[in-house]
N, C-alpha and C positions, 0 to 999 in steps of 0.2 A: 504494499500499500505506499502512497505518497504521503510525505509528511513532512512538516517543519519542525525541527528539533530545536528546542532551547537548552543550552547546556548551563548549569549553574556550577559555579566554583565560589570557594570562600571569598567573601567582600563582594560578590556580584549579585545582581538581582534580574529578573526577567523583564522584558520589554516586549510590546506587541509588534508584529509585521503589519498589522493593520493601523497605519498612523493616521488615525482621524483628527486631520487638522481642523482648525476653526473655519467658520463659514466664510464666504467669498464677499460678504457684504463691505461696502465701502473700503476696500483695497486699492491702493493707487496703481496697482498693475493688474492687467488682464491675464488670466491664465492660459488664454490662446496666443498671448504674445511670447510664452516662454517656450523654448525649444529644448527637446531632451535629445543629447548627442553623447558621443564618446568623450569620455575625459582625458585630455592629452596632456603632455610633458609642459606645454606652454600654458595650461590651466592651472599648474601646481602652485604658482605664487597665490592666486585668488583663492584656491581651494583650501591653502594653509591659512590664508586670513579668514576664511569663513570658519574653519576648525577653531581657530584661536577665539572667535567672537562667540562660539557656543558651548566650548567644552573647557572645564576647569585645567590649570596647568598641569598638574600630574598626568592629565590623559591625552595631552597634545603629543602628537608623533613628530619625527624627525621626517625632513623632506625625503630623505634616502629610502626610509621606510615606507612612507607615502607612495613614493614612485615606482617601488618595486611591485606594486600589486598592478601597475599598469602594463608590466612586461611579461605576466605569466600568460601562458598560452590559453587558458579560458578565462579572460579578462572580461568582467561585465561592470567596468568602471564606468560610470555616466556623470555628466554634467547636465544640469538644467540652466540655461541661460536666457537672458532678456536684455534686448539692446546691446548685445555684445559684452554683458557682464555677468559672471558666474554668480548665482544666487543660491545654487544648492548642488551637491554631490553625492554620489554613492560609491563606495569602494566594495566591491563584490567579485568573486572569482571563484573557479573551480577549487576544491581542495578535498584531502581524504575526510571521510566521515568521522565524527567525534574525536577529531584531532585539530581543535583551533590553534591557529598560529598565535604566538605572544604578541602583546602589545607591544608596538615599536620596533618589531622584528623586521629586518631586510629579508624578503622571501625569494627563493628561488623555486622552479618548477617542482610540484609535487609529483611523486611516482605514480599516482594514481588518484585522478579527480573524480570522486563519488558524489558530491554534493555542490550546491551553490551556497558558498560562504559568504554571508553578509557581514563584512567587517565594519563598515562606518558609514552611515547616513547623516548629514548635517544640511540644516537649511537655514541661510542667513536671516536675521531678523525682517529684512526687507522681503524676503521671500515667503513669510509664514501666510498661512490661510489660504494659499492656493493649490493646496493638496500635493505639494511637489515631492513629498516622501512617496505618497501612493504611485505618483506617475512614474518616479525613477525605480520603484520595486517592480512594478508592473512591466516595465521594459526590460529589466534586467532578467525577471522570470522568464519572459517571452524568449529572451536570446539564449537562457540556459537550456529549455525545453529543446530549442532547434539543435543544441548540442548534446541532447540526451541526458541532461541533469535534470530529474524530476523530484529531486528532495531539496530541502534547504535547511540550513543551520545559522545559528547567530548566538553570540553571547552581548547581554547587554549589561554595561557597567553603571552601577547606581550612582546618579549623579550626574551622569555624561551631559546632559542638557535639561534645562528646565521645560516641563511638559505638563499641560493640563489636559492633555488627550490621553496619556496613559495613567489613570489614577488608582486603578485596582485591577487585581487578577481577574475579576469578572469581564472586563473588557477584552480578555484574550480571546482568540478565534483559532480555531485549528485550520491551517492553510494547505490547499494541495496545488501542485504545478501539474496542469493539464493542458496539453495544446496549447495555444497563445493566450491562455487565460489564467488568472489566479481565481480560485474557487475557494469560497469561505463555507464553512459548516457553522452550526449553532455555537455559541459561546461555551468554552469550556473551563473547567478550573485547570490551572497550571499543572503539568505533570512533566517528569524528566524523561 
């Protein structure tokens, strides 16, 4: 069966793949003005600036570690861009199941990619409310399914970003990657 697996390690908590962001009312940017495309080396300064704007200092990754994810064979690193400005990014890539890479590690290709590993997703304050997290994840899932990766894993670090969207375990949903769509089932209590 297809699944999304959330791993829990000491000092870490769960977060949802369903990033229910705030409504689109009175937002200065139109969601249709945002383009989702591959994240490139030239995006790194802007992506690192977004990372610095949303994460506490202990969770910031060095540029080499950040960039290494772009060069993996099954890289699904994406950018959300509006008017030439990067306003959100997703670092995701193929990886061995139940073997998450360490934070700030420079990665080399894994021997066997079994899952889509969602390493990091950040939305700049200017981009919040446009459902960019959902759009980035949906596109990564579509690409991963084309490459025969039908399961996804992530680890969420407590306090990584302020969020009113993820407030309790009851908001978790089981996710499956099927075809080109992300399919949600009814809310589930979190399990490992």
